[in-house]
PDB file of N, CA, C and O in Angstrom:
ATOM      1  N   MET A   1     -10.444  61.991  67.850  1.00  0.00           N
ATOM      2  CA  MET A   1     -10.009  61.581  69.078  1.00  0.00           C
ATOM      3  C   MET A   1     -11.031  62.432  70.206  1.00  0.00           C
ATOM      4  O   MET A   1     -11.170  63.640  70.011  1.00  0.00           O
ATOM      5  N   GLN A   2     -11.632  61.890  71.202  1.00  0.00           N
ATOM      6  CA  GLN A   2     -12.372  62.380  72.091  1.00  0.00           C
ATOM      7  C   GLN A   2     -11.806  62.238  73.551  1.00  0.00           C
ATOM      8  O   GLN A   2     -11.047  61.313  73.840  1.00  0.00           O
ATOM      9  N   GLY A   3     -12.124  63.001  74.282  1.00  0.00           N
ATOM     10  CA  GLY A   3     -11.702  62.840  75.912  1.00  0.00           C
ATOM     11  C   GLY A   3     -11.751  63.960  76.626  1.00  0.00           C
ATOM     12  O   GLY A   3     -12.134  64.965  76.029  1.00  0.00           O
ATOM     13  N   MET A   4     -11.407  64.067  77.966  1.00  0.00           N
ATOM     14  CA  MET A   4     -11.777  65.116  78.853  1.00  0.00           C
ATOM     15  C   MET A   4     -10.351  65.317  79.739  1.00  0.00           C
ATOM     16  O   MET A   4      -9.710  64.417  80.281  1.00  0.00           O
ATOM     17  N   ILE A   5     -10.095  66.520  79.728  1.00  0.00           N
ATOM     18  CA  ILE A   5      -9.098  67.001  80.519  1.00  0.00           C
ATOM     19  C   ILE A   5      -9.281  66.854  82.015  1.00  0.00           C
ATOM     20  O   ILE A   5     -10.205  67.446  82.572  1.00  0.00           O
ATOM     21  N   PRO A   6      -8.332  65.991  82.768  1.00  0.00           N
ATOM     22  CA  PRO A   6      -8.750  65.757  84.054  1.00  0.00           C
ATOM     23  C   PRO A   6      -9.141  66.974  84.968  1.00  0.00           C
ATOM     24  O   PRO A   6      -8.358  67.922  85.024  1.00  0.00           O
ATOM     25  N   SER A   7     -10.196  66.996  85.616  1.00  0.00           N
ATOM     26  CA  SER A   7     -10.717  67.894  86.732  1.00  0.00           C
ATOM     27  C   SER A   7     -11.548  68.723  85.946  1.00  0.00           C
ATOM     28  O   SER A   7     -12.102  69.634  86.562  1.00  0.00           O
ATOM     29  N   ALA A   8     -11.792  68.620  84.610  1.00  0.00           N
ATOM     30  CA  ALA A   8     -12.713  69.498  83.796  1.00  0.00           C
ATOM     31  C   ALA A   8     -14.190  69.142  84.058  1.00  0.00           C
ATOM     32  O   ALA A   8     -14.400  68.052  84.589  1.00  0.00           O
ATOM     33  N   VAL A   9     -15.125  69.845  83.782  1.00  0.00           N
ATOM     34  CA  VAL A   9     -16.481  69.280  83.749  1.00  0.00           C
ATOM     35  C   VAL A   9     -17.216  69.795  82.374  1.00  0.00           C
ATOM     36  O   VAL A   9     -16.935  70.797  81.717  1.00  0.00           O
ATOM     37  N   ASN A  10     -18.052  68.996  82.177  1.00  0.00           N
ATOM     38  CA  ASN A  10     -18.711  69.315  80.580  1.00  0.00           C
ATOM     39  C   ASN A  10     -20.098  70.216  80.897  1.00  0.00           C
ATOM     40  O   ASN A  10     -20.931  69.971  81.770  1.00  0.00           O
ATOM     41  N   LEU A  11     -20.106  71.292  79.967  1.00  0.00           N
ATOM     42  CA  LEU A  11     -21.201  72.158  79.971  1.00  0.00           C
ATOM     43  C   LEU A  11     -21.201  72.324  78.373  1.00  0.00           C
ATOM     44  O   LEU A  11     -20.299  72.929  77.793  1.00  0.00           O
ATOM     45  N   PRO A  12     -22.250  71.757  77.736  1.00  0.00           N
ATOM     46  CA  PRO A  12     -22.354  71.874  76.405  1.00  0.00           C
ATOM     47  C   PRO A  12     -22.766  73.255  76.087  1.00  0.00           C
ATOM     48  O   PRO A  12     -23.687  73.770  76.721  1.00  0.00           O
ATOM     49  N   LEU A  13     -22.080  73.961  75.045  1.00  0.00           N
ATOM     50  CA  LEU A  13     -22.381  75.154  74.493  1.00  0.00           C
ATOM     51  C   LEU A  13     -23.814  75.384  74.205  1.00  0.00           C
ATOM     52  O   LEU A  13     -24.254  76.533  74.185  1.00  0.00           O
ATOM     53  N   THR A  14     -24.613  74.292  73.966  1.00  0.00           N
ATOM     54  CA  THR A  14     -25.931  74.522  73.483  1.00  0.00           C
ATOM     55  C   THR A  14     -26.759  74.936  74.669  1.00  0.00           C
ATOM     56  O   THR A  14     -27.821  75.529  74.479  1.00  0.00           O
ATOM     57  N   VAL A  15     -26.327  74.655  75.902  1.00  0.00           N
ATOM     58  CA  VAL A  15     -27.017  74.956  77.000  1.00  0.00           C
ATOM     59  C   VAL A  15     -26.372  75.892  78.043  1.00  0.00           C
ATOM     60  O   VAL A  15     -26.826  76.116  79.165  1.00  0.00           O
ATOM     61  N   LEU A  16     -25.194  76.429  77.483  1.00  0.00           N
ATOM     62  CA  LEU A  16     -24.321  77.331  78.392  1.00  0.00           C
ATOM     63  C   LEU A  16     -25.202  78.565  78.715  1.00  0.00           C
ATOM     64  O   LEU A  16     -25.433  78.825  79.896  1.00  0.00           O
ATOM     65  N   GLY A  17     -25.672  79.289  77.788  1.00  0.00           N
ATOM     66  CA  GLY A  17     -26.317  80.606  78.195  1.00  0.00           C
ATOM     67  C   GLY A  17     -27.341  80.431  79.166  1.00  0.00           C
ATOM     68  O   GLY A  17     -27.379  81.094  80.203  1.00  0.00           O
ATOM     69  N   GLU A  18     -28.243  79.484  78.836  1.00  0.00           N
ATOM     70  CA  GLU A  18     -29.498  79.379  79.555  1.00  0.00           C
ATOM     71  C   GLU A  18     -28.751  78.953  81.214  1.00  0.00           C
ATOM     72  O   GLU A  18     -28.941  79.559  82.269  1.00  0.00           O
ATOM     73  N   SER A  19     -28.066  77.989  81.033  1.00  0.00           N
ATOM     74  CA  SER A  19     -27.583  77.372  82.473  1.00  0.00           C
ATOM     75  C   SER A  19     -26.844  78.620  83.212  1.00  0.00           C
ATOM     76  O   SER A  19     -26.996  78.676  84.432  1.00  0.00           O
ATOM     77  N   LEU A  20     -26.165  79.490  82.670  1.00  0.00           N
ATOM     78  CA  LEU A  20     -25.407  80.686  83.397  1.00  0.00           C
ATOM     79  C   LEU A  20     -26.454  81.528  83.949  1.00  0.00           C
ATOM     80  O   LEU A  20     -26.067  82.237  84.878  1.00  0.00           O
ATOM     81  N   LYS A  21     -27.672  81.638  83.626  1.00  0.00           N
ATOM     82  CA  LYS A  21     -28.670  82.488  84.090  1.00  0.00           C
ATOM     83  C   LYS A  21     -29.213  81.879  85.162  1.00  0.00           C
ATOM     84  O   LYS A  21     -29.829  82.611  85.936  1.00  0.00           O
ATOM     85  N   LEU A  22     -29.132  80.534  85.450  1.00  0.00           N
ATOM     86  CA  LEU A  22     -29.827  79.847  86.606  1.00  0.00           C
ATOM     87  C   LEU A  22     -29.230  80.493  87.820  1.00  0.00           C
ATOM     88  O   LEU A  22     -28.160  81.101  87.822  1.00  0.00           O
ATOM     89  N   ASP A  23     -30.102  80.289  88.969  1.00  0.00           N
ATOM     90  CA  ASP A  23     -29.525  80.531  90.182  1.00  0.00           C
ATOM     91  C   ASP A  23     -28.586  79.298  90.836  1.00  0.00           C
ATOM     92  O   ASP A  23     -28.794  78.126  90.523  1.00  0.00           O
ATOM     93  N   PRO A  24     -27.664  79.644  91.662  1.00  0.00           N
ATOM     94  CA  PRO A  24     -26.875  78.440  91.916  1.00  0.00           C
ATOM     95  C   PRO A  24     -27.502  77.159  92.234  1.00  0.00           C
ATOM     96  O   PRO A  24     -27.043  76.107  91.790  1.00  0.00           O
ATOM     97  N   GLU A  25     -28.580  77.211  93.022  1.00  0.00           N
ATOM     98  CA  GLU A  25     -29.250  75.848  93.436  1.00  0.00           C
ATOM     99  C   GLU A  25     -29.757  75.112  92.221  1.00  0.00           C
ATOM    100  O   GLU A  25     -29.505  73.922  92.033  1.00  0.00           O
ATOM    101  N   ALA A  26     -30.481  75.852  91.400  1.00  0.00           N
ATOM    102  CA  ALA A  26     -31.074  75.340  90.033  1.00  0.00           C
ATOM    103  C   ALA A  26     -29.736  74.614  89.170  1.00  0.00           C
ATOM    104  O   ALA A  26     -29.762  73.465  88.729  1.00  0.00           O
ATOM    105  N   PHE A  27     -28.735  75.438  89.063  1.00  0.00           N
ATOM    106  CA  PHE A  27     -27.800  75.111  88.390  1.00  0.00           C
ATOM    107  C   PHE A  27     -26.934  73.669  88.730  1.00  0.00           C
ATOM    108  O   PHE A  27     -26.432  72.886  87.923  1.00  0.00           O
ATOM    109  N   LYS A  28     -26.946  73.616  90.140  1.00  0.00           N
ATOM    110  CA  LYS A  28     -26.437  72.360  90.758  1.00  0.00           C
ATOM    111  C   LYS A  28     -27.054  71.220  90.400  1.00  0.00           C
ATOM    112  O   LYS A  28     -26.534  70.184  89.984  1.00  0.00           O
ATOM    113  N   ALA A  29     -28.777  71.588  90.677  1.00  0.00           N
ATOM    114  CA  ALA A  29     -29.558  70.421  90.438  1.00  0.00           C
ATOM    115  C   ALA A  29     -29.535  69.869  89.015  1.00  0.00           C
ATOM    116  O   ALA A  29     -29.655  68.667  88.778  1.00  0.00           O
ATOM    117  N   LYS A  30     -29.368  70.846  88.040  1.00  0.00           N
ATOM    118  CA  LYS A  30     -29.376  70.524  86.556  1.00  0.00           C
ATOM    119  C   LYS A  30     -28.095  69.817  86.149  1.00  0.00           C
ATOM    120  O   LYS A  30     -28.175  68.858  85.381  1.00  0.00           O
ATOM    121  N   HIS A  31     -26.896  70.233  86.619  1.00  0.00           N
ATOM    122  CA  HIS A  31     -25.650  69.779  86.087  1.00  0.00           C
ATOM    123  C   HIS A  31     -24.857  68.811  87.099  1.00  0.00           C
ATOM    124  O   HIS A  31     -24.004  68.024  86.687  1.00  0.00           O
ATOM    125  N   GLY A  32     -25.182  68.922  88.367  1.00  0.00           N
ATOM    126  CA  GLY A  32     -24.562  68.033  89.236  1.00  0.00           C
ATOM    127  C   GLY A  32     -23.277  68.726  89.928  1.00  0.00           C
ATOM    128  O   GLY A  32     -22.669  67.976  90.692  1.00  0.00           O
ATOM    129  N   TYR A  33     -22.782  69.988  89.792  1.00  0.00           N
ATOM    130  CA  TYR A  33     -21.750  70.529  90.364  1.00  0.00           C
ATOM    131  C   TYR A  33     -22.137  72.032  90.518  1.00  0.00           C
ATOM    132  O   TYR A  33     -23.141  72.491  89.974  1.00  0.00           O
ATOM    133  N   ASP A  34     -21.353  72.721  91.230  1.00  0.00           N
ATOM    134  CA  ASP A  34     -21.627  73.996  91.516  1.00  0.00           C
ATOM    135  C   ASP A  34     -21.373  75.081  90.450  1.00  0.00           C
ATOM    136  O   ASP A  34     -20.399  75.080  89.697  1.00  0.00           O
ATOM    137  N   LYS A  35     -22.287  75.944  90.465  1.00  0.00           N
ATOM    138  CA  LYS A  35     -22.274  77.169  89.427  1.00  0.00           C
ATOM    139  C   LYS A  35     -21.144  77.887  89.837  1.00  0.00           C
ATOM    140  O   LYS A  35     -20.981  78.256  91.001  1.00  0.00           O
ATOM    141  N   PRO A  36     -20.130  78.161  88.656  1.00  0.00           N
ATOM    142  CA  PRO A  36     -19.099  79.214  89.015  1.00  0.00           C
ATOM    143  C   PRO A  36     -19.436  80.339  89.487  1.00  0.00           C
ATOM    144  O   PRO A  36     -20.512  80.759  89.062  1.00  0.00           O
ATOM    145  N   ARG A  37     -18.761  81.139  90.402  1.00  0.00           N
ATOM    146  CA  ARG A  37     -19.032  82.413  90.777  1.00  0.00           C
ATOM    147  C   ARG A  37     -18.558  83.418  89.619  1.00  0.00           C
ATOM    148  O   ARG A  37     -17.648  83.099  88.853  1.00  0.00           O
ATOM    149  N   PHE A  38     -19.214  84.631  89.534  1.00  0.00           N
ATOM    150  CA  PHE A  38     -18.830  85.572  88.657  1.00  0.00           C
ATOM    151  C   PHE A  38     -17.452  85.970  88.400  1.00  0.00           C
ATOM    152  O   PHE A  38     -17.037  86.199  87.264  1.00  0.00           O
ATOM    153  N   ASN A  39     -16.683  86.058  89.547  1.00  0.00           N
ATOM    154  CA  ASN A  39     -15.158  86.282  89.628  1.00  0.00           C
ATOM    155  C   ASN A  39     -14.236  85.065  89.845  1.00  0.00           C
ATOM    156  O   ASN A  39     -13.062  85.135  90.210  1.00  0.00           O
ATOM    157  N   GLN A  40     -14.953  83.898  89.562  1.00  0.00           N
ATOM    158  CA  GLN A  40     -14.064  82.720  89.546  1.00  0.00           C
ATOM    159  C   GLN A  40     -13.334  82.283  88.173  1.00  0.00           C
ATOM    160  O   GLN A  40     -13.958  82.349  87.114  1.00  0.00           O
ATOM    161  N   LEU A  41     -12.258  81.923  88.209  1.00  0.00           N
ATOM    162  CA  LEU A  41     -11.481  81.687  87.039  1.00  0.00           C
ATOM    163  C   LEU A  41     -12.330  80.346  86.382  1.00  0.00           C
ATOM    164  O   LEU A  41     -12.653  79.345  87.021  1.00  0.00           O
ATOM    165  N   VAL A  42     -12.572  80.576  85.087  1.00  0.00           N
ATOM    166  CA  VAL A  42     -13.191  79.617  84.419  1.00  0.00           C
ATOM    167  C   VAL A  42     -12.534  79.329  83.075  1.00  0.00           C
ATOM    168  O   VAL A  42     -12.577  80.267  82.278  1.00  0.00           O
ATOM    169  N   ILE A  43     -11.933  78.209  82.669  1.00  0.00           N
ATOM    170  CA  ILE A  43     -11.188  78.054  81.522  1.00  0.00           C
ATOM    171  C   ILE A  43     -12.039  77.185  80.644  1.00  0.00           C
ATOM    172  O   ILE A  43     -12.429  76.065  80.975  1.00  0.00           O
ATOM    173  N   PHE A  44     -12.316  77.810  79.435  1.00  0.00           N
ATOM    174  CA  PHE A  44     -13.010  76.968  78.533  1.00  0.00           C
ATOM    175  C   PHE A  44     -12.258  76.243  77.487  1.00  0.00           C
ATOM    176  O   PHE A  44     -11.300  76.762  76.915  1.00  0.00           O
ATOM    177  N   TYR A  45     -12.699  74.994  77.220  1.00  0.00           N
ATOM    178  CA  TYR A  45     -11.813  74.101  75.981  1.00  0.00           C
ATOM    179  C   TYR A  45     -12.884  73.488  75.294  1.00  0.00           C
ATOM    180  O   TYR A  45     -14.041  73.516  75.714  1.00  0.00           O
ATOM    181  N   CYS A  46     -12.535  72.941  74.262  1.00  0.00           N
ATOM    182  CA  CYS A  46     -13.522  72.146  73.404  1.00  0.00           C
ATOM    183  C   CYS A  46     -12.532  71.076  72.723  1.00  0.00           C
ATOM    184  O   CYS A  46     -11.559  70.660  73.352  1.00  0.00           O
ATOM    185  N   ARG A  47     -12.776  70.704  71.589  1.00  0.00           N
ATOM    186  CA  ARG A  47     -11.813  69.763  70.793  1.00  0.00           C
ATOM    187  C   ARG A  47     -10.735  70.493  70.134  1.00  0.00           C
ATOM    188  O   ARG A  47      -9.554  70.146  70.133  1.00  0.00           O
ATOM    189  N   SER A  48     -11.254  71.586  69.540  1.00  0.00           N
ATOM    190  CA  SER A  48     -10.065  72.462  68.564  1.00  0.00           C
ATOM    191  C   SER A  48      -9.825  73.822  68.904  1.00  0.00           C
ATOM    192  O   SER A  48      -8.786  74.432  68.650  1.00  0.00           O
ATOM    193  N   GLY A  49     -10.946  74.328  69.558  1.00  0.00           N
ATOM    194  CA  GLY A  49     -10.844  75.736  70.226  1.00  0.00           C
ATOM    195  C   GLY A  49     -11.932  76.468  69.510  1.00  0.00           C
ATOM    196  O   GLY A  49     -12.015  77.621  69.932  1.00  0.00           O
ATOM    197  N   GLN A  50     -12.709  76.217  68.662  1.00  0.00           N
ATOM    198  CA  GLN A  50     -13.706  77.017  68.077  1.00  0.00           C
ATOM    199  C   GLN A  50     -14.998  77.120  69.116  1.00  0.00           C
ATOM    200  O   GLN A  50     -15.362  78.244  69.461  1.00  0.00           O
ATOM    201  N   ARG A  51     -15.581  76.133  69.533  1.00  0.00           N
ATOM    202  CA  ARG A  51     -16.542  76.128  70.543  1.00  0.00           C
ATOM    203  C   ARG A  51     -16.068  77.088  71.818  1.00  0.00           C
ATOM    204  O   ARG A  51     -16.670  78.086  72.212  1.00  0.00           O
ATOM    205  N   SER A  52     -14.937  76.580  72.318  1.00  0.00           N
ATOM    206  CA  SER A  52     -14.550  77.313  73.456  1.00  0.00           C
ATOM    207  C   SER A  52     -14.534  78.968  73.389  1.00  0.00           C
ATOM    208  O   SER A  52     -14.857  79.785  74.251  1.00  0.00           O
ATOM    209  N   THR A  53     -14.079  79.138  72.163  1.00  0.00           N
ATOM    210  CA  THR A  53     -14.253  80.657  72.011  1.00  0.00           C
ATOM    211  C   THR A  53     -15.419  81.295  72.024  1.00  0.00           C
ATOM    212  O   THR A  53     -15.548  82.411  72.528  1.00  0.00           O
ATOM    213  N   SER A  54     -16.375  80.637  71.467  1.00  0.00           N
ATOM    214  CA  SER A  54     -17.872  81.053  71.683  1.00  0.00           C
ATOM    215  C   SER A  54     -18.385  80.890  73.014  1.00  0.00           C
ATOM    216  O   SER A  54     -19.091  81.750  73.540  1.00  0.00           O
ATOM    217  N   ALA A  55     -18.067  79.854  73.557  1.00  0.00           N
ATOM    218  CA  ALA A  55     -18.340  79.571  75.062  1.00  0.00           C
ATOM    219  C   ALA A  55     -17.849  80.817  75.990  1.00  0.00           C
ATOM    220  O   ALA A  55     -18.567  81.280  76.876  1.00  0.00           O
ATOM    221  N   SER A  56     -16.683  81.257  75.723  1.00  0.00           N
ATOM    222  CA  SER A  56     -16.001  82.323  76.469  1.00  0.00           C
ATOM    223  C   SER A  56     -16.819  83.680  76.339  1.00  0.00           C
ATOM    224  O   SER A  56     -17.099  84.454  77.254  1.00  0.00           O
ATOM    225  N   ASP A  57     -17.136  83.790  75.001  1.00  0.00           N
ATOM    226  CA  ASP A  57     -18.026  84.959  74.535  1.00  0.00           C
ATOM    227  C   ASP A  57     -19.319  85.048  75.435  1.00  0.00           C
ATOM    228  O   ASP A  57     -19.675  86.036  76.077  1.00  0.00           O
ATOM    229  N   VAL A  58     -19.930  83.868  75.360  1.00  0.00           N
ATOM    230  CA  VAL A  58     -21.201  83.673  76.276  1.00  0.00           C
ATOM    231  C   VAL A  58     -21.155  84.013  77.708  1.00  0.00           C
ATOM    232  O   VAL A  58     -21.963  84.688  78.346  1.00  0.00           O
ATOM    233  N   ALA A  59     -20.040  83.417  78.123  1.00  0.00           N
ATOM    234  CA  ALA A  59     -19.833  83.629  79.829  1.00  0.00           C
ATOM    235  C   ALA A  59     -19.523  85.103  79.827  1.00  0.00           C
ATOM    236  O   ALA A  59     -20.082  85.744  80.717  1.00  0.00           O
ATOM    237  N   LYS A  60     -18.835  85.685  79.099  1.00  0.00           N
ATOM    238  CA  LYS A  60     -18.485  87.428  79.274  1.00  0.00           C
ATOM    239  C   LYS A  60     -19.728  88.060  79.256  1.00  0.00           C
ATOM    240  O   LYS A  60     -19.982  88.841  80.173  1.00  0.00           O
ATOM    241  N   ARG A  61     -20.686  87.830  78.230  1.00  0.00           N
ATOM    242  CA  ARG A  61     -21.869  88.332  78.186  1.00  0.00           C
ATOM    243  C   ARG A  61     -22.748  88.153  79.347  1.00  0.00           C
ATOM    244  O   ARG A  61     -23.503  89.053  79.717  1.00  0.00           O
ATOM    245  N   ASN A  62     -22.668  86.983  79.947  1.00  0.00           N
ATOM    246  CA  ASN A  62     -23.468  86.929  81.252  1.00  0.00           C
ATOM    247  C   ASN A  62     -22.768  87.368  82.427  1.00  0.00           C
ATOM    248  O   ASN A  62     -23.145  86.930  83.514  1.00  0.00           O
ATOM    249  N   GLY A  63     -21.894  88.094  82.371  1.00  0.00           N
ATOM    250  CA  GLY A  63     -21.272  88.889  83.601  1.00  0.00           C
ATOM    251  C   GLY A  63     -20.094  88.079  84.288  1.00  0.00           C
ATOM    252  O   GLY A  63     -19.692  88.326  85.425  1.00  0.00           O
ATOM    253  N   PHE A  64     -19.613  87.137  83.513  1.00  0.00           N
ATOM    254  CA  PHE A  64     -18.278  86.318  84.229  1.00  0.00           C
ATOM    255  C   PHE A  64     -17.117  87.133  83.768  1.00  0.00           C
ATOM    256  O   PHE A  64     -17.037  87.452  82.582  1.00  0.00           O
ATOM    257  N   CYS A  65     -16.203  87.493  84.648  1.00  0.00           N
ATOM    258  CA  CYS A  65     -15.105  88.370  84.355  1.00  0.00           C
ATOM    259  C   CYS A  65     -13.865  87.813  84.305  1.00  0.00           C
ATOM    260  O   CYS A  65     -12.933  88.468  83.838  1.00  0.00           O
ATOM    261  N   SER A  66     -13.678  86.498  84.788  1.00  0.00           N
ATOM    262  CA  SER A  66     -12.381  85.813  84.902  1.00  0.00           C
ATOM    263  C   SER A  66     -12.424  84.748  83.980  1.00  0.00           C
ATOM    264  O   SER A  66     -12.522  83.628  84.481  1.00  0.00           O
ATOM    265  N   ILE A  67     -12.369  84.838  82.595  1.00  0.00           N
ATOM    266  CA  ILE A  67     -12.439  83.819  81.593  1.00  0.00           C
ATOM    267  C   ILE A  67     -11.235  83.606  81.003  1.00  0.00           C
ATOM    268  O   ILE A  67     -10.528  84.570  80.711  1.00  0.00           O
ATOM    269  N   LEU A  68     -10.868  82.403  80.765  1.00  0.00           N
ATOM    270  CA  LEU A  68      -9.766  81.986  79.754  1.00  0.00           C
ATOM    271  C   LEU A  68     -10.283  81.083  78.839  1.00  0.00           C
ATOM    272  O   LEU A  68     -11.139  80.237  79.099  1.00  0.00           O
ATOM    273  N   ASN A  69      -9.695  81.293  77.643  1.00  0.00           N
ATOM    274  CA  ASN A  69     -10.096  80.251  76.478  1.00  0.00           C
ATOM    275  C   ASN A  69      -8.865  79.496  76.241  1.00  0.00           C
ATOM    276  O   ASN A  69      -7.854  80.069  75.833  1.00  0.00           O
ATOM    277  N   TYR A  70      -8.902  78.096  76.502  1.00  0.00           N
ATOM    278  CA  TYR A  70      -7.651  77.404  76.040  1.00  0.00           C
ATOM    279  C   TYR A  70      -7.759  77.039  74.512  1.00  0.00           C
ATOM    280  O   TYR A  70      -8.341  76.022  74.134  1.00  0.00           O
ATOM    281  N   LYS A  71      -7.173  77.917  73.678  1.00  0.00           N
ATOM    282  CA  LYS A  71      -7.390  77.947  72.264  1.00  0.00           C
ATOM    283  C   LYS A  71      -6.823  76.661  71.665  1.00  0.00           C
ATOM    284  O   LYS A  71      -7.376  76.256  70.642  1.00  0.00           O
ATOM    285  N   GLY A  72      -5.854  76.001  72.132  1.00  0.00           N
ATOM    286  CA  GLY A  72      -5.360  74.689  71.743  1.00  0.00           C
ATOM    287  C   GLY A  72      -6.378  73.682  72.034  1.00  0.00           C
ATOM    288  O   GLY A  72      -6.679  72.809  71.221  1.00  0.00           O
ATOM    289  N   SER A  73      -6.892  73.794  73.154  1.00  0.00           N
ATOM    290  CA  SER A  73      -8.084  72.941  73.432  1.00  0.00           C
ATOM    291  C   SER A  73      -7.647  71.469  73.622  1.00  0.00           C
ATOM    292  O   SER A  73      -6.499  71.246  74.004  1.00  0.00           O
ATOM    293  N   TRP A  74      -8.467  70.499  73.385  1.00  0.00           N
ATOM    294  CA  TRP A  74      -8.129  68.934  73.560  1.00  0.00           C
ATOM    295  C   TRP A  74      -7.015  68.385  72.768  1.00  0.00           C
ATOM    296  O   TRP A  74      -6.180  67.599  73.213  1.00  0.00           O
ATOM    297  N   LEU A  75      -7.055  68.866  71.513  1.00  0.00           N
ATOM    298  CA  LEU A  75      -5.857  68.367  70.731  1.00  0.00           C
ATOM    299  C   LEU A  75      -4.670  68.798  71.101  1.00  0.00           C
ATOM    300  O   LEU A  75      -3.741  67.995  71.005  1.00  0.00           O
ATOM    301  N   GLU A  76      -4.422  70.034  71.565  1.00  0.00           N
ATOM    302  CA  GLU A  76      -3.075  70.464  71.827  1.00  0.00           C
ATOM    303  C   GLU A  76      -2.783  69.829  73.268  1.00  0.00           C
ATOM    304  O   GLU A  76      -1.633  69.474  73.528  1.00  0.00           O
ATOM    305  N   TRP A  77      -3.745  69.692  74.149  1.00  0.00           N
ATOM    306  CA  TRP A  77      -3.489  69.135  75.468  1.00  0.00           C
ATOM    307  C   TRP A  77      -2.981  67.620  75.238  1.00  0.00           C
ATOM    308  O   TRP A  77      -1.951  67.202  75.769  1.00  0.00           O
ATOM    309  N   VAL A  78      -3.753  66.878  74.443  1.00  0.00           N
ATOM    310  CA  VAL A  78      -3.421  65.568  74.050  1.00  0.00           C
ATOM    311  C   VAL A  78      -1.977  65.452  73.620  1.00  0.00           C
ATOM    312  O   VAL A  78      -1.200  64.671  74.169  1.00  0.00           O
ATOM    313  N   GLU A  79      -1.628  66.271  72.592  1.00  0.00           N
ATOM    314  CA  GLU A  79      -0.158  66.403  72.183  1.00  0.00           C
ATOM    315  C   GLU A  79       0.735  66.611  73.157  1.00  0.00           C
ATOM    316  O   GLU A  79       1.700  65.847  73.126  1.00  0.00           O
ATOM    317  N   LYS A  80       0.705  67.666  74.288  1.00  0.00           N
ATOM    318  CA  LYS A  80       1.501  68.072  74.992  1.00  0.00           C
ATOM    319  C   LYS A  80       1.606  66.917  76.138  1.00  0.00           C
ATOM    320  O   LYS A  80       2.617  66.782  76.827  1.00  0.00           O
ATOM    321  N   GLN A  81       0.482  66.127  76.257  1.00  0.00           N
ATOM    322  CA  GLN A  81       0.671  64.917  77.351  1.00  0.00           C
ATOM    323  C   GLN A  81       1.150  63.649  76.787  1.00  0.00           C
ATOM    324  O   GLN A  81       1.213  62.592  77.416  1.00  0.00           O
ATOM    325  N   ASN A  82       1.484  63.821  75.561  1.00  0.00           N
ATOM    326  CA  ASN A  82       1.998  62.565  74.784  1.00  0.00           C
ATOM    327  C   ASN A  82       1.122  61.399  74.851  1.00  0.00           C
ATOM    328  O   ASN A  82       1.614  60.297  75.091  1.00  0.00           O
ATOM    329  N   ILE A  83      -0.286  61.559  74.638  1.00  0.00           N
ATOM    330  CA  ILE A  83      -1.227  60.598  74.677  1.00  0.00           C
ATOM    331  C   ILE A  83      -1.206  59.921  73.400  1.00  0.00           C
ATOM    332  O   ILE A  83      -1.049  60.597  72.383  1.00  0.00           O
ATOM    333  N   GLN A  84      -1.350  58.638  73.330  1.00  0.00           N
ATOM    334  CA  GLN A  84      -1.371  57.685  72.066  1.00  0.00           C
ATOM    335  C   GLN A  84      -2.653  58.119  71.499  1.00  0.00           C
ATOM    336  O   GLN A  84      -3.643  58.205  72.226  1.00  0.00           O
ATOM    337  N   LYS A  85      -2.700  58.413  70.185  1.00  0.00           N
ATOM    338  CA  LYS A  85      -3.961  58.403  69.578  1.00  0.00           C
ATOM    339  C   LYS A  85      -4.090  57.061  69.066  1.00  0.00           C
ATOM    340  O   LYS A  85      -3.116  56.360  68.794  1.00  0.00           O
ATOM    341  N   PRO A  86      -5.597  56.610  68.898  1.00  0.00           N
ATOM    342  CA  PRO A  86      -5.730  55.375  68.323  1.00  0.00           C
ATOM    343  C   PRO A  86      -5.623  55.214  66.854  1.00  0.00           C
ATOM    344  O   PRO A  86      -6.031  56.121  66.128  1.00  0.00           O
ATOM    345  N   SER A  87      -5.124  54.169  66.371  1.00  0.00           N
ATOM    346  CA  SER A  87      -4.789  54.243  64.968  1.00  0.00           C
ATOM    347  C   SER A  87      -6.280  53.882  64.190  1.00  0.00           C
ATOM    348  O   SER A  87      -7.275  53.337  64.668  1.00  0.00           O
ATOM    349  N   ALA A  88      -6.047  54.383  62.852  1.00  0.00           N
ATOM    350  CA  ALA A  88      -7.220  54.508  62.049  1.00  0.00           C
ATOM    351  C   ALA A  88      -7.707  53.139  61.639  1.00  0.00           C
ATOM    352  O   ALA A  88      -8.713  53.026  60.938  1.00  0.00           O
TER     353      ALA A  88
END
């Protein structure tokens, strides 16, 4: 099951490290939204929590200091929201 938590933005792990090194203008031009500030709360999630853990580590190594990893990620969020999973 795939989806996105409302108000979240997508920044793939494969480009996260290089993207966080961009200046704010280049970041916005590349991704279409503002680069987070170093002290801004950023919450990472993925489907099951593994990539979000890696993403949190990448952000910390790049100087971001207000990082949270939603370990339950998308699967937990769907369950808590009682969203119907498509049948197989």
